[in-house]
N, C-alpha and C positions, 0 to 999 in steps of 0.2 A: 482395580487391585482393590484385594482384601486392606489394607490401611484404608480403605475409603467408610471400614462398618466405622463410626463413631454414635455419639451421644445425638440424639432429635434436637434442634436446634432450641434453644432457652434464650426469653428475652424477658422483660417485665415491659408491659407496656401500663401508659396513662393512665387514671380514670378519673373521670368527668367527675367535679368538683361539688357535686350534690345531686339525692338524690332522693326518690320519692317511692313507697309501696305501688307498688300498678293494680296488685288486687285480686292477682290472678294467681293461683299457687303453682303452677309451674314457671314461669318466668318469673316470679318476685322484684325486688327495687328495681327500679328503670331509670333512668334522668333526667331530673326535675320538667324539663324542657318536653323532655316525650308526652305526645298523650296516646291514651290507648280506643282503639274504637272496634267496631264489629266489621267482619270480614263481608259482609253484603252492603256496609252503607260505605264502603273503598271502594270493590271489585262487583263485574255483573260472573254471569257461572252460563257457561252455555255445554253443551248435554250434544251426545253420537249416537249413533247408529249403522245401522250393517244392511245398506239398500240390499235388494233382493239378485243371491246369488245364483238365485236360475235365467236371473236377464245380464246376459254377457256383454251386452252395449256397458250398463253401468261399470264393467269394470275393466274397460278399455281405452282408461286416461293414463292421464299424468297429474293429478295430486294423490299428494299423499296423503293415505288411511290412517289414522294411528291408532295403536291398541298395543298393551299391555308390551307384549313381544320387543317393540322399537323401544321404548322408555330404557336403557342402555347406558344412555350419557347425560349429560345434565343440558344439553343443545340436543334441539331432533330436527334435523335437515332435511331428511326424506325415511321413510317410510319399507315395510318388505310390500305391501300391499298395496293398491292405487286404481281409484275411483275415475270417473269421467266428473268434463262437465254437465251431460246428462241425467248422470245420477244426485244432483246436490239441486237439477231443476225439478225432479221427478220426485225424491223423494226430502223428509225433511231432515237429514243430516246437513248439513251449514259449515260454511267456511268458517274457522277462526284464524283470523290474525295474525302474523308473527308479532310477535312481544308477548304473548299468553304465559300463562305458566300452565302448564300440563302436569295433571296430577293422575296415576291412576286411581279408582273407585273404587271397583272388583276385581278381584283374584286373592290366590292363595296367600302370594305372598304377602299383604295385609297382613298377617298376622307379627311378623315381624318389620318390617319397612313399608316405606312407603315411597313408590317411583317420584320424581318431579322433575320436569326439565322446559325448557323454555324451548318456544318454535322459533326457529330462523328465519319460515317461509312460512305459507297461508299452507292452511292443512285441515283438514276434515279428520274426523272422531269416531274410536266404534263408542258401539254403549259401557262398556265398563273405562273410559276413559272421561276426566271431564278438564275441562278447561277455566281458569280462573283469571278473567279479563279487567287487569287495575284501572281505576280512572285514574288522575292526572297527581292525585295523592300517596298515588301509591306506586312504587317502584320494583317491575317485574322480578327483576334476580336479587332484592332485596328480600322479595315473600319467595321467592323461590328457596334463597339458602335459611331460610325463618322456619319452614317446612322440614328442607334438608337436615337443619342442623336439631330438629326438636322431636321428632317420628317418633320416640315413643311415647311423650307427652301429647303429642296430638288425635294417635291410633287412641289412648285412652277418651279422651275427650268427643269425637268424633263417633265412637262402639254405641249403641244403640244400646240398652240395658238387657240385659240378657242375651244377645246375639254373638255370635262369631263374628273374629276382626275376620273378615274375608270381601266386608264392603265396610263404603264409610257411609253415613246417614248425609246426605242433601243437607238439611235441617241443621243439625250439628256442625257442619261442614262450613256454611255463609254464615254461624251466629257464632265463629269461632272470634275470642277477644285479642290482639294484637297487636304490641302494641306499634308505634308509628311516628320517627322519627318525622323531623320537619325533612320536606322532599330534598334540599339538597345537600344535607346531610345523608339521608340513603342513598344518593348516588354518590359520595363521599368514600361510603360502608361499602360497596359495591366495587366499586375502585379496587379501593384498600386489599378486598379478600381477593380478587383479581390477580392483582401484583403479588401477592403473598401467598396463595394457594397454587402461582404457576410455577414460583419457586420450588414449595414442598413437592409439586409432583413432579418438577424434572431428577430432584430427590430422586422420589422412587422410583424414577424409571431408570437409573443408572445402580441402582441397587439390585432392581428387577431384571435390566442386565450382566452385570453380577452375576445374579444367582444364574444365568443364562451359561456364562463363561463356567461356573462353577460345575457345571451340569456335562456339560459337554466332556471337560477335563475325565469326570468320572465314568462316562462312559467310553471313552478313550483309553482308559487307565483300564478298567475292565477287558475291554474288544483287544487292545496289548495282550493281558495276561491267560487270558483261556485260547489266542489263535496262536502264540510264538511263544508263552512258556514266563520263567524267570531271570535264564541264562541268557544271557547276550551272542554267548560265543557261543551258545549250542548249534552244529549241522542241520540244514534244513534239507529239505526235500517240495517239489514241486506234487501240492495237495490232489491236485487234476480238478479243480473247480474254478473257473475264470475268478468269481466274487469274493473267491479266500485267497486267492496265491498260495505261499509256502506258509509250512507248516513245520513242526521238529522233526528230523528224519524219523525216528523213535515213537510219535503218536501215530495213529489212524485214525480213519476220517469213517464214522460210522455212520448208521442210518440209525434215528432215535428210537425207531420197531424195534429194536435189539436192545436195548433200555430199557424201557418201559415195560411191565406188567399189567399196565389195566391206565385205559382212559378213562373219565366215570365224567356225565353232565348232571347236572342236579335239577331240580325243584324249583320252578316257582310257582307257586297260590297267590288269586290275588294277598296283598300282605296290605296293612294297615299302613295311614302317611305318616306314622311318629317314627319314634326309634323304637326300638325293643328297651326293654328293661331289664335288668342283671336275670331276673327270676321269667320270664319270662322266654322265649324261642321268639325267633327272629331271622328272616332269610337274607343275606348280605348283597347288598349293591355292586354293579362292577367297578362301581367306583372305591371298593373297599381294597380294588387291586390299583397299586400306585407306584408306578415303575421302579416297582422289589419289594414294596413296604406294605404289609397290610395294617389299614384301616380298620379297626375290626366295631367304631365307631360306627359307621355305615352301610345301616344294618335296618332294614323296618320288622316291626312286627309283625304277627302272624295273628289272625282272628283268636282270638279263644274257643272255638268250636272246630280250630282247624288240626287235626293229632299229625305231626311230622313225621317220619321214615329215620328214625335214629340212625341209618345207614350213612345220610348225608350229612352228617354232623361234622362240621369242621374240627379237624383234630391238631396240634404242633407238629410242624415239620411237613404238610401236606404243601404243593409242591401244585399251586392256582395258578390259571392261564386263561383270560377272558375269551370267551368264544364270537361272542359279537360286539360290535362297537365304534365308531369311528372309525377311519381309515389309520389316522394317523394314534389310534390307541387304544385298536383291535390288537391282542394279545399279547396285552400286558401282564406279565407275571408277577410273582412274588412265592417268598418261600414265607408258611406261618410259623409264626412266633408264639411267643403265649398269649394264650387268648381266654377270652371268655367263652364260657359253656353256651351250648344251646345256642347255637349259630347253624342255622343252614347251606348249603351250599344251592348258587341260584342254578337257574338252565340258563340264562348267559354265559358260566365258568366251568371249565372244567378245570378235573382235578386227575394230577397224572401221580400215578404211580410207580416209585422204578423200580429198577432190581439193585440190591442194596453194595451186592459185591463187583458189579459192574462199574457202576457212574456215583458221586457223593452229588446229594442233593442240592447241594449247594451251589455247587461247579456248575449243575446243569442250568440250576435256574441266574447263574450270571450269560453263561453261554448265549442264554433266551435273550437278556438282555443285552448282550452285546450287539456291535453293530450287522459281525456273520448273522447274527439269529437274527434279527429285527429284519433283514434283508428278505430271511425266507417266510419270518409270517406276513410282511407288507405285500412278499412278492404272490404271495396263495390264498389271499383275505377274496374273497369273491362277494356280489353285493351289484342287485340295482339301484342302488342307493347310495348316495355319496355321506349320508347322516347314519346309514350303519349298514358295515359289511359282515362277514362272516368266515369262521373257518373250519374248515371238517376233519376229524379226527383222522383219517387215512392224508389230507396233509401234514398231519400233524407227526403222522409217523414216518412218511417221508423224508422231516427233513434231516438236513445234513449234522455230523457233533465232533470235532474235532479233539477229544478222546487220548490224554495223555493217561499212564498208568495213575491208578490210586491214590497212591500216593504222595505222586506228584498234583493231580487234582485237589490232595487237602493243603498241602503245602499252596497254592492259587490260593486257593479262601483263603486261608491264612492273610499273607501278604495285599488281595482284593480287601475285605476286611479290615484291617489296619489301617491300611490307606485311603478309603473311601471311607470310613469313622471320621475322618481328619477333614475331608470336605464336607460331610455329611452336617457337622458342628460346626462349621462356618457358614454354610448355608442357613443353618438358623439362628445363627447368630443375626445374619442376612435380612433372614426371615423377623423377626424378634423387632429389627432397627425399622422397616418396611412401617410394621405397626405401630410402633411406636408415632412415624412418624402422619401417618395419618390419623392415628387420635387428638396427635395435633394438632391436625388440619383438621378436623371434627370440633375441640376445641374452640378453637381459633375462628372457626367461624361463627359455634353460640354466641362466644364472648363480645364480635363484632354487634352481631343485628340484635341480640336484648342490652344493647350499651351496658355491658360489663367495663368493657373497655373504649377510652375514648381513640378511635383514628383520625379526626378529621385533622391533625394535624401529618400524616403520616404519605399523602397524596401528594402531586405535585396540583397546585392552584391553575384557574385558568390563564397565568404567564407563566407556569410550570413551577416556579419556586414551592418550596413545601414550607 
């Protein structure tokens, strides 16, 4: 229900009675009875490696071999790749026991975040990973939460002077000074965070489900309007195609080729891995087309020595359709509203030019976003891999469009835009609330692991009392 859009939970947590300066700039004061210790004094480290790909016997096993691509959750229980016992016996790759803290130490993602997780089973690591194995004075879940909640500060600590933030220096990692509560208190903090973050995660999941329902309602509203019209009493006729059913009697079912003036494919030179500034050329990514919305910020900068072809510049009013993508996203479509200059069409995106005297551009965009449009798009997508399929221009031209008179198209557009704007506004509010919940989650973890709040009385003791 939309009524579930409420403010993030707010609560005043108690503080410790006494604090002392930690001597660590990013940490600040900590509870007086906590200590500060060097990570290498209370933990050991284990690196990783890659067994020879040429020896298939090394890769015919069941031992998870964790790489950065597997670090997508707070607990790692498996991996995409696996190695064998023979690989462990013949190479320098070691097995890391369950309950270690796994950290990505070399990856482009380190420009902005540090993936960290605890392994729930024994694993091996690739060379871009490091395992931190705490001793009895350090609880793995406490350490993982500390790193996860202070990524920005720790990336500064772990970056070698003058180096890019794409790798973590081992000596700087091992030499990190961290707050160390007494072990029973670390366990209490970990239990508290499990308890509270699960509550927050459940709230986030409910709101994400609400967004799914609102988006389904949006699609249903568009689909009905562009296939049945706005008058519930209008006489209907069989469209002649099973997947569409009946359409208003005065509408026509027409091949898209009869409405198009041109289909144009863009060009993608090797772009730089950064967002283009407003005074330089950029090429749009396929993520710029997002279920009817144009995201002009989804763009990569062109190298300075590349001279773009101005005929590929994106203009307001362009209909853009993704030529290639994953099966559920290929053929995503949008119409460009106000946009920044110097954006170039990508080779994975088509620009559809229409005969304006026959079809309203926005109506056609809504048709392609409807269930009838999506049916034809997914039906005609072709590819040898589930990770990337493509749509040909000939398939696009063959698609059918249920077409009312131009004035009725414009009335349908006005109705759809009015109604979907209400749903879009509600989705925006729900997304804002999800962001608030996630910010609250991060702040709560940070406060607990650094002693800014005292959570010892918030979790059951060994007798089940608080």
